[in-house]
PDB file as gemmi writes it, atoms N, CA and C in Angstrom:
CRYST1    1.000    1.000    1.000  90.00  90.00  90.00 P 1                      
ATOM      1  N   UNK A   1      -4.756  -3.362 -21.294  1.00  0.00           N  
ATOM      2  CA  UNK A   1      -4.949  -4.634 -20.597  1.00  0.00           C  
ATOM      3  C   UNK A   1      -4.338  -4.525 -19.205  1.00  0.00           C  
ATOM      4  N   UNK A   2      -5.067  -4.977 -18.215  1.00  0.00           N  
ATOM      5  CA  UNK A   2      -4.570  -4.888 -16.842  1.00  0.00           C  
ATOM      6  C   UNK A   2      -3.688  -6.082 -16.500  1.00  0.00           C  
ATOM      7  N   UNK A   3      -3.001  -5.930 -15.385  1.00  0.00           N  
ATOM      8  CA  UNK A   3      -2.135  -7.001 -14.874  1.00  0.00           C  
ATOM      9  C   UNK A   3      -2.999  -8.183 -14.436  1.00  0.00           C  
ATOM     10  N   UNK A   4      -2.464  -9.416 -14.490  1.00  0.00           N  
ATOM     11  CA  UNK A   4      -3.238 -10.568 -14.016  1.00  0.00           C  
ATOM     12  C   UNK A   4      -3.338 -10.574 -12.488  1.00  0.00           C  
ATOM     13  N   UNK A   5      -4.470 -11.045 -12.006  1.00  0.00           N  
ATOM     14  CA  UNK A   5      -4.691 -11.184 -10.568  1.00  0.00           C  
ATOM     15  C   UNK A   5      -3.829 -12.330 -10.048  1.00  0.00           C  
ATOM     16  N   UNK A   6      -3.192 -12.088  -8.908  1.00  0.00           N  
ATOM     17  CA  UNK A   6      -2.331 -13.103  -8.289  1.00  0.00           C  
ATOM     18  C   UNK A   6      -3.143 -13.975  -7.337  1.00  0.00           C  
ATOM     19  N   UNK A   7      -2.840 -15.265  -7.259  1.00  0.00           N  
ATOM     20  CA  UNK A   7      -3.491 -16.124  -6.270  1.00  0.00           C  
ATOM     21  C   UNK A   7      -3.134 -15.667  -4.851  1.00  0.00           C  
ATOM     22  N   UNK A   8      -4.055 -15.856  -3.915  1.00  0.00           N  
ATOM     23  CA  UNK A   8      -3.845 -15.425  -2.527  1.00  0.00           C  
ATOM     24  C   UNK A   8      -2.555 -15.988  -1.948  1.00  0.00           C  
ATOM     25  N   UNK A   9      -2.259 -17.251  -2.214  1.00  0.00           N  
ATOM     26  CA  UNK A   9      -1.045 -17.874  -1.669  1.00  0.00           C  
ATOM     27  C   UNK A   9       0.211 -17.178  -2.194  1.00  0.00           C  
ATOM     28  N   UNK A  10       0.175 -16.751  -3.443  1.00  0.00           N  
ATOM     29  CA  UNK A  10       1.323 -16.056  -4.031  1.00  0.00           C  
ATOM     30  C   UNK A  10       1.499 -14.670  -3.397  1.00  0.00           C  
ATOM     31  N   UNK A  11       0.403 -14.005  -3.141  1.00  0.00           N  
ATOM     32  CA  UNK A  11       0.462 -12.690  -2.472  1.00  0.00           C  
ATOM     33  C   UNK A  11       1.018 -12.859  -1.065  1.00  0.00           C  
ATOM     34  N   UNK A  12       0.496 -13.827  -0.326  1.00  0.00           N  
ATOM     35  CA  UNK A  12       0.965 -14.064   1.046  1.00  0.00           C  
ATOM     36  C   UNK A  12       2.455 -14.381   1.072  1.00  0.00           C  
ATOM     37  N   UNK A  13       2.908 -15.196   0.131  1.00  0.00           N  
ATOM     38  CA  UNK A  13       4.334 -15.552   0.072  1.00  0.00           C  
ATOM     39  C   UNK A  13       5.176 -14.323  -0.246  1.00  0.00           C  
ATOM     40  N   UNK A  14       4.721 -13.483  -1.163  1.00  0.00           N  
ATOM     41  CA  UNK A  14       5.472 -12.274  -1.517  1.00  0.00           C  
ATOM     42  C   UNK A  14       5.540 -11.313  -0.337  1.00  0.00           C  
ATOM     43  N   UNK A  15       4.452 -11.168   0.405  1.00  0.00           N  
ATOM     44  CA  UNK A  15       4.459 -10.288   1.581  1.00  0.00           C  
ATOM     45  C   UNK A  15       5.515 -10.754   2.581  1.00  0.00           C  
ATOM     46  N   UNK A  16       5.569 -12.054   2.812  1.00  0.00           N  
ATOM     47  CA  UNK A  16       6.535 -12.607   3.770  1.00  0.00           C  
ATOM     48  C   UNK A  16       7.960 -12.536   3.221  1.00  0.00           C  
ATOM     49  N   UNK A  17       8.157 -12.972   1.991  1.00  0.00           N  
ATOM     50  CA  UNK A  17       9.495 -13.026   1.401  1.00  0.00           C  
ATOM     51  C   UNK A  17      10.126 -11.650   1.252  1.00  0.00           C  
ATOM     52  N   UNK A  18       9.299 -10.653   0.905  1.00  0.00           N  
ATOM     53  CA  UNK A  18       9.809  -9.299   0.662  1.00  0.00           C  
ATOM     54  C   UNK A  18       9.709  -8.407   1.907  1.00  0.00           C  
ATOM     55  N   UNK A  19       9.234  -8.977   3.019  1.00  0.00           N  
ATOM     56  CA  UNK A  19       9.083  -8.241   4.284  1.00  0.00           C  
ATOM     57  C   UNK A  19       8.244  -6.984   4.094  1.00  0.00           C  
ATOM     58  N   UNK A  20       7.129  -7.134   3.393  1.00  0.00           N  
ATOM     59  CA  UNK A  20       6.199  -6.026   3.170  1.00  0.00           C  
ATOM     60  C   UNK A  20       5.246  -5.977   4.352  1.00  0.00           C  
ATOM     61  N   UNK A  21       5.135  -4.813   4.989  1.00  0.00           N  
ATOM     62  CA  UNK A  21       4.376  -4.644   6.237  1.00  0.00           C  
ATOM     63  C   UNK A  21       2.909  -4.341   5.978  1.00  0.00           C  
ATOM     64  N   UNK A  22       2.293  -5.136   5.155  1.00  0.00           N  
ATOM     65  CA  UNK A  22       0.879  -4.994   4.843  1.00  0.00           C  
ATOM     66  C   UNK A  22       0.200  -6.327   5.112  1.00  0.00           C  
ATOM     67  N   UNK A  23      -1.119  -6.296   5.282  1.00  0.00           N  
ATOM     68  CA  UNK A  23      -1.894  -7.514   5.505  1.00  0.00           C  
ATOM     69  C   UNK A  23      -2.822  -7.712   4.313  1.00  0.00           C  
ATOM     70  N   UNK A  24      -2.920  -8.946   3.842  1.00  0.00           N  
ATOM     71  CA  UNK A  24      -3.908  -9.246   2.804  1.00  0.00           C  
ATOM     72  C   UNK A  24      -5.239  -9.493   3.478  1.00  0.00           C  
ATOM     73  N   UNK A  25      -6.251  -8.754   3.054  1.00  0.00           N  
ATOM     74  CA  UNK A  25      -7.616  -8.928   3.541  1.00  0.00           C  
ATOM     75  C   UNK A  25      -8.476  -9.144   2.300  1.00  0.00           C  
ATOM     76  N   UNK A  26      -8.773 -10.399   2.009  1.00  0.00           N  
ATOM     77  CA  UNK A  26      -9.508 -10.709   0.785  1.00  0.00           C  
ATOM     78  C   UNK A  26      -8.694 -10.300  -0.427  1.00  0.00           C  
ATOM     79  N   UNK A  27      -9.275  -9.444  -1.252  1.00  0.00           N  
ATOM     80  CA  UNK A  27      -8.620  -8.982  -2.480  1.00  0.00           C  
ATOM     81  C   UNK A  27      -7.959  -7.624  -2.306  1.00  0.00           C  
ATOM     82  N   UNK A  28      -7.573  -7.295  -1.080  1.00  0.00           N  
ATOM     83  CA  UNK A  28      -6.932  -6.009  -0.795  1.00  0.00           C  
ATOM     84  C   UNK A  28      -5.698  -6.207   0.076  1.00  0.00           C  
ATOM     85  N   UNK A  29      -4.765  -5.263  -0.048  1.00  0.00           N  
ATOM     86  CA  UNK A  29      -3.679  -5.132   0.912  1.00  0.00           C  
ATOM     87  C   UNK A  29      -4.017  -3.928   1.777  1.00  0.00           C  
ATOM     88  N   UNK A  30      -3.833  -4.068   3.096  1.00  0.00           N  
ATOM     89  CA  UNK A  30      -4.160  -2.985   4.019  1.00  0.00           C  
ATOM     90  C   UNK A  30      -3.033  -2.781   5.014  1.00  0.00           C  
ATOM     91  N   UNK A  31      -2.848  -1.522   5.399  1.00  0.00           N  
ATOM     92  CA  UNK A  31      -1.902  -1.190   6.455  1.00  0.00           C  
ATOM     93  C   UNK A  31      -2.332   0.116   7.094  1.00  0.00           C  
ATOM     94  N   UNK A  32      -1.894   0.328   8.314  1.00  0.00           N  
ATOM     95  CA  UNK A  32      -2.097   1.600   9.004  1.00  0.00           C  
ATOM     96  C   UNK A  32      -0.746   2.070   9.504  1.00  0.00           C  
ATOM     97  N   UNK A  33      -0.437   3.330   9.218  1.00  0.00           N  
ATOM     98  CA  UNK A  33       0.819   3.938   9.642  1.00  0.00           C  
ATOM     99  C   UNK A  33       0.474   4.998  10.674  1.00  0.00           C  
ATOM    100  N   UNK A  34       1.085   4.891  11.860  1.00  0.00           N  
ATOM    101  CA  UNK A  34       0.872   5.880  12.918  1.00  0.00           C  
ATOM    102  C   UNK A  34       2.055   6.838  12.947  1.00  0.00           C  
ATOM    103  N   UNK A  35       1.741   8.127  12.906  1.00  0.00           N  
ATOM    104  CA  UNK A  35       2.775   9.155  12.877  1.00  0.00           C  
ATOM    105  C   UNK A  35       2.655  10.046  14.106  1.00  0.00           C  
ATOM    106  N   UNK A  36       3.523  11.043  14.184  1.00  0.00           N  
ATOM    107  CA  UNK A  36       3.586  11.904  15.365  1.00  0.00           C  
ATOM    108  C   UNK A  36       2.330  12.762  15.532  1.00  0.00           C  
ATOM    109  N   UNK A  37       1.870  13.349  14.436  1.00  0.00           N  
ATOM    110  CA  UNK A  37       0.712  14.243  14.505  1.00  0.00           C  
ATOM    111  C   UNK A  37       0.102  14.372  13.118  1.00  0.00           C  
ATOM    112  N   UNK A  38      -0.893  15.244  12.995  1.00  0.00           N  
ATOM    113  CA  UNK A  38      -1.594  15.411  11.731  1.00  0.00           C  
ATOM    114  C   UNK A  38      -0.675  15.937  10.635  1.00  0.00           C  
ATOM    115  N   UNK A  39       0.186  16.874  10.969  1.00  0.00           N  
ATOM    116  CA  UNK A  39       1.114  17.417   9.963  1.00  0.00           C  
ATOM    117  C   UNK A  39       2.032  16.322   9.422  1.00  0.00           C  
ATOM    118  N   UNK A  40       2.503  15.447  10.289  1.00  0.00           N  
ATOM    119  CA  UNK A  40       3.355  14.344   9.853  1.00  0.00           C  
ATOM    120  C   UNK A  40       2.570  13.370   8.976  1.00  0.00           C  
ATOM    121  N   UNK A  41       1.299  13.148   9.322  1.00  0.00           N  
ATOM    122  CA  UNK A  41       0.450  12.274   8.504  1.00  0.00           C  
ATOM    123  C   UNK A  41       0.277  12.858   7.104  1.00  0.00           C  
ATOM    124  N   UNK A  42       0.044  14.162   7.026  1.00  0.00           N  
ATOM    125  CA  UNK A  42      -0.102  14.812   5.718  1.00  0.00           C  
ATOM    126  C   UNK A  42       1.194  14.750   4.916  1.00  0.00           C  
ATOM    127  N   UNK A  43       2.320  14.962   5.560  1.00  0.00           N  
ATOM    128  CA  UNK A  43       3.610  14.896   4.870  1.00  0.00           C  
ATOM    129  C   UNK A  43       3.850  13.486   4.334  1.00  0.00           C  
ATOM    130  N   UNK A  44       3.508  12.468   5.119  1.00  0.00           N  
ATOM    131  CA  UNK A  44       3.652  11.083   4.679  1.00  0.00           C  
ATOM    132  C   UNK A  44       2.765  10.807   3.462  1.00  0.00           C  
ATOM    133  N   UNK A  45       1.522  11.280   3.515  1.00  0.00           N  
ATOM    134  CA  UNK A  45       0.601  11.084   2.393  1.00  0.00           C  
ATOM    135  C   UNK A  45       1.117  11.789   1.139  1.00  0.00           C  
ATOM    136  N   UNK A  46       1.663  12.982   1.291  1.00  0.00           N  
ATOM    137  CA  UNK A  46       2.229  13.678   0.132  1.00  0.00           C  
ATOM    138  C   UNK A  46       3.396  12.897  -0.462  1.00  0.00           C  
ATOM    139  N   UNK A  47       4.242  12.337   0.390  1.00  0.00           N  
ATOM    140  CA  UNK A  47       5.383  11.551  -0.094  1.00  0.00           C  
ATOM    141  C   UNK A  47       4.905  10.288  -0.806  1.00  0.00           C  
ATOM    142  N   UNK A  48       3.939   9.592  -0.242  1.00  0.00           N  
ATOM    143  CA  UNK A  48       3.464   8.378  -0.895  1.00  0.00           C  
ATOM    144  C   UNK A  48       2.680   8.717  -2.153  1.00  0.00           C  
ATOM    145  N   UNK A  49       2.091   9.908  -2.189  1.00  0.00           N  
ATOM    146  CA  UNK A  49       1.397  10.346  -3.394  1.00  0.00           C  
ATOM    147  C   UNK A  49       2.339  10.446  -4.580  1.00  0.00           C  
ATOM    148  N   UNK A  50       3.547  10.908  -4.337  1.00  0.00           N  
ATOM    149  CA  UNK A  50       4.540  10.993  -5.411  1.00  0.00           C  
ATOM    150  C   UNK A  50       4.898   9.593  -5.919  1.00  0.00           C  
ATOM    151  N   UNK A  51       5.047   8.644  -5.001  1.00  0.00           N  
ATOM    152  CA  UNK A  51       5.351   7.260  -5.396  1.00  0.00           C  
ATOM    153  C   UNK A  51       4.180   6.659  -6.179  1.00  0.00           C  
ATOM    154  N   UNK A  52       2.963   6.955  -5.750  1.00  0.00           N  
ATOM    155  CA  UNK A  52       1.771   6.443  -6.431  1.00  0.00           C  
ATOM    156  C   UNK A  52       1.662   7.028  -7.844  1.00  0.00           C  
ATOM    157  N   UNK A  53       1.924   8.313  -7.968  1.00  0.00           N  
ATOM    158  CA  UNK A  53       1.881   8.948  -9.290  1.00  0.00           C  
ATOM    159  C   UNK A  53       2.939   8.344 -10.205  1.00  0.00           C  
ATOM    160  N   UNK A  54       4.142   8.125  -9.681  1.00  0.00           N  
ATOM    161  CA  UNK A  54       5.214   7.544 -10.486  1.00  0.00           C  
ATOM    162  C   UNK A  54       4.839   6.146 -10.970  1.00  0.00           C  
ATOM    163  N   UNK A  55       4.114   5.406 -10.138  1.00  0.00           N  
ATOM    164  CA  UNK A  55       3.704   4.043 -10.494  1.00  0.00           C  
ATOM    165  C   UNK A  55       2.403   4.024 -11.290  1.00  0.00           C  
ATOM    166  N   UNK A  56       1.725   5.168 -11.365  1.00  0.00           N  
ATOM    167  CA  UNK A  56       0.393   5.262 -11.975  1.00  0.00           C  
ATOM    168  C   UNK A  56      -0.549   4.231 -11.352  1.00  0.00           C  
ATOM    169  N   UNK A  57      -0.450   4.111 -10.031  1.00  0.00           N  
ATOM    170  CA  UNK A  57      -1.272   3.181  -9.246  1.00  0.00           C  
ATOM    171  C   UNK A  57      -1.498   3.857  -7.906  1.00  0.00           C  
ATOM    172  N   UNK A  58      -2.737   3.884  -7.435  1.00  0.00           N  
ATOM    173  CA  UNK A  58      -3.060   4.751  -6.306  1.00  0.00           C  
ATOM    174  C   UNK A  58      -3.815   4.004  -5.208  1.00  0.00           C  
ATOM    175  N   UNK A  59      -3.380   4.170  -3.955  1.00  0.00           N  
ATOM    176  CA  UNK A  59      -4.077   3.528  -2.842  1.00  0.00           C  
ATOM    177  C   UNK A  59      -5.301   4.337  -2.431  1.00  0.00           C  
ATOM    178  N   UNK A  60      -6.226   3.679  -1.753  1.00  0.00           N  
ATOM    179  CA  UNK A  60      -7.285   4.394  -1.040  1.00  0.00           C  
ATOM    180  C   UNK A  60      -6.651   4.868   0.257  1.00  0.00           C  
ATOM    181  N   UNK A  61      -6.889   6.120   0.615  1.00  0.00           N  
ATOM    182  CA  UNK A  61      -6.221   6.736   1.768  1.00  0.00           C  
ATOM    183  C   UNK A  61      -7.265   7.298   2.715  1.00  0.00           C  
ATOM    184  N   UNK A  62      -7.124   6.979   4.000  1.00  0.00           N  
ATOM    185  CA  UNK A  62      -7.982   7.513   5.053  1.00  0.00           C  
ATOM    186  C   UNK A  62      -7.071   8.078   6.142  1.00  0.00           C  
ATOM    187  N   UNK A  63      -7.168   9.375   6.391  1.00  0.00           N  
ATOM    188  CA  UNK A  63      -6.341  10.020   7.430  1.00  0.00           C  
ATOM    189  C   UNK A  63      -7.230  10.321   8.628  1.00  0.00           C  
ATOM    190  N   UNK A  64      -6.804   9.877   9.788  1.00  0.00           N  
ATOM    191  CA  UNK A  64      -7.489  10.167  11.059  1.00  0.00           C  
ATOM    192  C   UNK A  64      -6.433  10.703  12.020  1.00  0.00           C  
ATOM    193  N   UNK A  65      -6.315  11.983  12.109  1.00  0.00           N  
ATOM    194  CA  UNK A  65      -5.322  12.724  12.875  1.00  0.00           C  
ATOM    195  C   UNK A  65      -3.918  12.206  12.572  1.00  0.00           C  
ATOM    196  N   UNK A  66      -3.372  11.308  13.381  1.00  0.00           N  
ATOM    197  CA  UNK A  66      -1.990  10.857  13.163  1.00  0.00           C  
ATOM    198  C   UNK A  66      -1.910   9.459  12.565  1.00  0.00           C  
ATOM    199  N   UNK A  67      -3.036   8.901  12.157  1.00  0.00           N  
ATOM    200  CA  UNK A  67      -3.052   7.556  11.574  1.00  0.00           C  
ATOM    201  C   UNK A  67      -3.473   7.645  10.112  1.00  0.00           C  
ATOM    202  N   UNK A  68      -2.713   6.960   9.265  1.00  0.00           N  
ATOM    203  CA  UNK A  68      -3.019   6.888   7.839  1.00  0.00           C  
ATOM    204  C   UNK A  68      -3.310   5.427   7.514  1.00  0.00           C  
ATOM    205  N   UNK A  69      -4.550   5.161   7.119  1.00  0.00           N  
ATOM    206  CA  UNK A  69      -4.942   3.805   6.728  1.00  0.00           C  
ATOM    207  C   UNK A  69      -4.934   3.741   5.210  1.00  0.00           C  
ATOM    208  N   UNK A  70      -4.259   2.721   4.675  1.00  0.00           N  
ATOM    209  CA  UNK A  70      -4.090   2.575   3.231  1.00  0.00           C  
ATOM    210  C   UNK A  70      -4.639   1.233   2.765  1.00  0.00           C  
ATOM    211  N   UNK A  71      -5.265   1.255   1.613  1.00  0.00           N  
ATOM    212  CA  UNK A  71      -5.783   0.038   0.992  1.00  0.00           C  
ATOM    213  C   UNK A  71      -5.340   0.030  -0.463  1.00  0.00           C  
ATOM    214  N   UNK A  72      -4.796  -1.099  -0.885  1.00  0.00           N  
ATOM    215  CA  UNK A  72      -4.386  -1.292  -2.274  1.00  0.00           C  
ATOM    216  C   UNK A  72      -5.123  -2.468  -2.886  1.00  0.00           C  
ATOM    217  N   UNK A  73      -5.553  -2.297  -4.104  1.00  0.00           N  
ATOM    218  CA  UNK A  73      -6.076  -3.361  -4.952  1.00  0.00           C  
ATOM    219  C   UNK A  73      -6.048  -2.826  -6.374  1.00  0.00           C  
ATOM    220  N   UNK A  74      -6.011  -3.704  -7.330  1.00  0.00           N  
ATOM    221  CA  UNK A  74      -6.054  -3.266  -8.721  1.00  0.00           C  
ATOM    222  C   UNK A  74      -7.502  -3.401  -9.177  1.00  0.00           C  
ATOM    223  N   UNK A  75      -8.234  -2.298  -9.127  1.00  0.00           N  
ATOM    224  CA  UNK A  75      -9.677  -2.317  -9.386  1.00  0.00           C  
ATOM    225  C   UNK A  75     -10.010  -2.880 -10.766  1.00  0.00           C  
ATOM    226  N   UNK A  76      -9.283  -2.446 -11.809  1.00  0.00           N  
ATOM    227  CA  UNK A  76      -9.640  -2.901 -13.154  1.00  0.00           C  
ATOM    228  C   UNK A  76      -9.318  -4.378 -13.384  1.00  0.00           C  
ATOM    229  N   UNK A  77      -8.466  -4.969 -12.551  1.00  0.00           N  
ATOM    230  CA  UNK A  77      -8.173  -6.405 -12.653  1.00  0.00           C  
ATOM    231  C   UNK A  77      -9.093  -7.220 -11.750  1.00  0.00           C  
ATOM    232  N   UNK A  78      -9.683  -6.565 -10.750  1.00  0.00           N  
ATOM    233  CA  UNK A  78     -10.573  -7.273  -9.838  1.00  0.00           C  
ATOM    234  C   UNK A  78      -9.863  -8.013  -8.723  1.00  0.00           C  
ATOM    235  N   UNK A  79      -8.668  -7.546  -8.348  1.00  0.00           N  
ATOM    236  CA  UNK A  79      -7.946  -8.196  -7.253  1.00  0.00           C  
ATOM    237  C   UNK A  79      -6.532  -7.677  -7.144  1.00  0.00           C  
ATOM    238  N   UNK A  80      -5.695  -8.445  -6.490  1.00  0.00           N  
ATOM    239  CA  UNK A  80      -4.315  -8.038  -6.243  1.00  0.00           C  
ATOM    240  C   UNK A  80      -3.397  -8.466  -7.382  1.00  0.00           C  
ATOM    241  N   UNK A  81      -2.513  -7.542  -7.764  1.00  0.00           N  
ATOM    242  CA  UNK A  81      -1.560  -7.796  -8.849  1.00  0.00           C  
ATOM    243  C   UNK A  81      -0.164  -7.382  -8.388  1.00  0.00           C  
ATOM    244  N   UNK A  82       0.811  -7.569  -9.267  1.00  0.00           N  
ATOM    245  CA  UNK A  82       2.172  -7.153  -8.948  1.00  0.00           C  
ATOM    246  C   UNK A  82       2.244  -5.640  -8.707  1.00  0.00           C  
ATOM    247  N   UNK A  83       1.343  -4.873  -9.301  1.00  0.00           N  
ATOM    248  CA  UNK A  83       1.314  -3.426  -9.066  1.00  0.00           C  
ATOM    249  C   UNK A  83       1.092  -3.117  -7.589  1.00  0.00           C  
ATOM    250  N   UNK A  84       0.206  -3.872  -6.948  1.00  0.00           N  
ATOM    251  CA  UNK A  84      -0.089  -3.655  -5.533  1.00  0.00           C  
ATOM    252  C   UNK A  84       1.102  -3.999  -4.660  1.00  0.00           C  
ATOM    253  N   UNK A  85       1.745  -5.121  -4.957  1.00  0.00           N  
ATOM    254  CA  UNK A  85       2.921  -5.514  -4.173  1.00  0.00           C  
ATOM    255  C   UNK A  85       4.052  -4.506  -4.336  1.00  0.00           C  
ATOM    256  N   UNK A  86       4.269  -4.045  -5.556  1.00  0.00           N  
ATOM    257  CA  UNK A  86       5.351  -3.086  -5.803  1.00  0.00           C  
ATOM    258  C   UNK A  86       5.082  -1.760  -5.098  1.00  0.00           C  
ATOM    259  N   UNK A  87       3.843  -1.265  -5.154  1.00  0.00           N  
ATOM    260  CA  UNK A  87       3.546   0.006  -4.498  1.00  0.00           C  
ATOM    261  C   UNK A  87       3.575  -0.144  -2.978  1.00  0.00           C  
ATOM    262  N   UNK A  88       3.097  -1.271  -2.457  1.00  0.00           N  
ATOM    263  CA  UNK A  88       3.166  -1.508  -1.009  1.00  0.00           C  
ATOM    264  C   UNK A  88       4.619  -1.475  -0.536  1.00  0.00           C  
ATOM    265  N   UNK A  89       5.510  -2.112  -1.276  1.00  0.00           N  
ATOM    266  CA  UNK A  89       6.933  -2.108  -0.910  1.00  0.00           C  
ATOM    267  C   UNK A  89       7.503  -0.696  -0.981  1.00  0.00           C  
ATOM    268  N   UNK A  90       7.125   0.074  -2.004  1.00  0.00           N  
ATOM    269  CA  UNK A  90       7.608   1.455  -2.130  1.00  0.00           C  
ATOM    270  C   UNK A  90       7.107   2.319  -0.980  1.00  0.00           C  
ATOM    271  N   UNK A  91       5.851   2.140  -0.603  1.00  0.00           N  
ATOM    272  CA  UNK A  91       5.294   2.911   0.517  1.00  0.00           C  
ATOM    273  C   UNK A  91       5.974   2.509   1.820  1.00  0.00           C  
ATOM    274  N   UNK A  92       6.263   1.225   1.993  1.00  0.00           N  
ATOM    275  CA  UNK A  92       6.981   0.771   3.194  1.00  0.00           C  
ATOM    276  C   UNK A  92       8.321   1.492   3.347  1.00  0.00           C  
ATOM    277  N   UNK A  93       8.992   1.741   2.236  1.00  0.00           N  
ATOM    278  CA  UNK A  93      10.286   2.439   2.299  1.00  0.00           C  
ATOM    279  C   UNK A  93      10.122   3.883   2.759  1.00  0.00           C  
ATOM    280  N   UNK A  94       8.932   4.431   2.663  1.00  0.00           N  
ATOM    281  CA  UNK A  94       8.659   5.801   3.107  1.00  0.00           C  
ATOM    282  C   UNK A  94       8.223   5.885   4.567  1.00  0.00           C  
ATOM    283  N   UNK A  95       7.918   4.732   5.165  1.00  0.00           N  
ATOM    284  CA  UNK A  95       7.476   4.717   6.565  1.00  0.00           C  
ATOM    285  C   UNK A  95       8.575   5.280   7.463  1.00  0.00           C  
ATOM    286  N   UNK A  96       8.197   6.037   8.473  1.00  0.00           N  
ATOM    287  CA  UNK A  96       9.190   6.493   9.442  1.00  0.00           C  
ATOM    288  C   UNK A  96       9.781   5.289  10.191  1.00  0.00           C  
ATOM    289  N   UNK A  97      10.993   5.431  10.647  1.00  0.00           N  
ATOM    290  CA  UNK A  97      11.624   4.352  11.429  1.00  0.00           C  
ATOM    291  C   UNK A  97      10.801   4.064  12.658  1.00  0.00           C  
ATOM    292  N   UNK A  98      10.743   2.777  12.964  1.00  0.00           N  
ATOM    293  CA  UNK A  98       9.934   2.378  14.131  1.00  0.00           C  
ATOM    294  C   UNK A  98      10.773   2.304  15.362  1.00  0.00           C  
TER     295      UNK A  98                                                      
END                                                                             
């Protein structure tokens, strides 16, 4: 059984309250991380891959040279769940200092 889908207002409140650097776009959380170069982008993706494996929840990943675009949603639930918020927060902790 999958996690229950969260109402949009609850997701928005959690993003703000937990200082998660992602944007809700419909039933997805999205963010783009800009890094120094392609090697840094790959290293970041490898690090977040370990977090995703540990959570057994995986983002859609698009790498364009030094930019990594990430999308989270719980496909089997049909929307955003606590799994998405938890993984977004974990990935935020891996972001390089701004």
